[in-house]
N, C-alpha and C positions, 0 to 999 in steps of 0.2 A: 786023642798027645794033644789034645788044647790045655783038657785039665789036665795036664805034666807040666806044662809047659809053667802054669798061671799056680800051681800050686808049687812049682819051683824056682820062679822069678818074685810067690808066698814067703817062703822060707829062704831062700837070699834075705826078704830086707829084712824076718826078722830075726833073721842071725845076726844083723847089724847094726840094729836099733838096742839088738841087747850087748852088745860088744859093742856101744856106745856110753851106755848107758853104767856099766862096769865102766868104763875107760874115767869118767865123769867122779862117778862113787868113789873112785880110787885117791882120783883127784881132789877130791874134798877130803879125803879123809887122809890125803900128805900133808895141805894147810894145813887139816885143826891139830895139826900132833906138832908143828912145826914154829904156829903161832900159838900152843896155850900154853898159858904162866907156865913155869917153877913155881910147887907149891915148898913154902919158906918156916911157917910156922911146923914149934915141933908136936906130934899131941899122937895119945893115946889113943885104943877106939873098948868097945867096952856094954857090954849086951845090959841090961837091964830088967832082961827078960823078952818072952820073946819076939813081940810088938813092935822093940825100942831099940835102936841104934843112935850111938850114942860117943861123939869126941868131946874130950878134954883139949886146949892147943895154949902152947906157951908160944909169946912174940921174943924173940931171942933179937928179932930187930933194931931197928930206928930210926922206925917205920912205923903207923899204925894198921893194919890191917882186918877186916877182916871176912870170917870167914861162918857155912854151917851146916852141916851133920845134912848127910845127903845114900837116905838103905835101901841097898839095893832086893824086890824083896817082888816074887812070885807074878811078873805080871803087871808090878806097881818099879813108880818111883817112889817111894816119901823124901819130900823134902822138910828141912830145918828150918830155923828164923839167925836170922843173920844177927852175928856177934859184932863186936866189936875190938881187940884188944888193941892199946899202948906197948910198946917196947918192952916188956918188962911185966906187962900184963897176964894172965891168965885165967879166957875165958872157955862156955859148956856150951854145944851148941845140940838136942840133941832130936832126933828124925823119928817114928814113926810109920809102917803101915802093919799086915795081916801076923806076914812070918819074913822078918830078919833074913839074907840068907849072910849078908853085907852094911860096914857102915862104913861110907869113909866121909871130907871131905873138900871143901868148894872157899878158895877163896880168893877177894875183891879187892 
């Protein structure tokens, strides 16, 4: 009988901790989504080969922007170099990994 009470309390504690962790993760995801910067470059994606993802971006704004390619791959992420594009300019960034599934870009 004593073991059942301990097991019940332990289960209650684990459940409460799991719910608290889930709540924190949800709040963090919502905060990140609210603060994520809007992408302003006009970019096209290409895949020169199976291990490379490339983005070509044009800056149609009135300010200088940096961007880089990010390749999604099974179990890893490939990160390209930051490229600076002034207003009206175009630039390219590539990212590599074993097998590229998708490529996207980050701006700053």
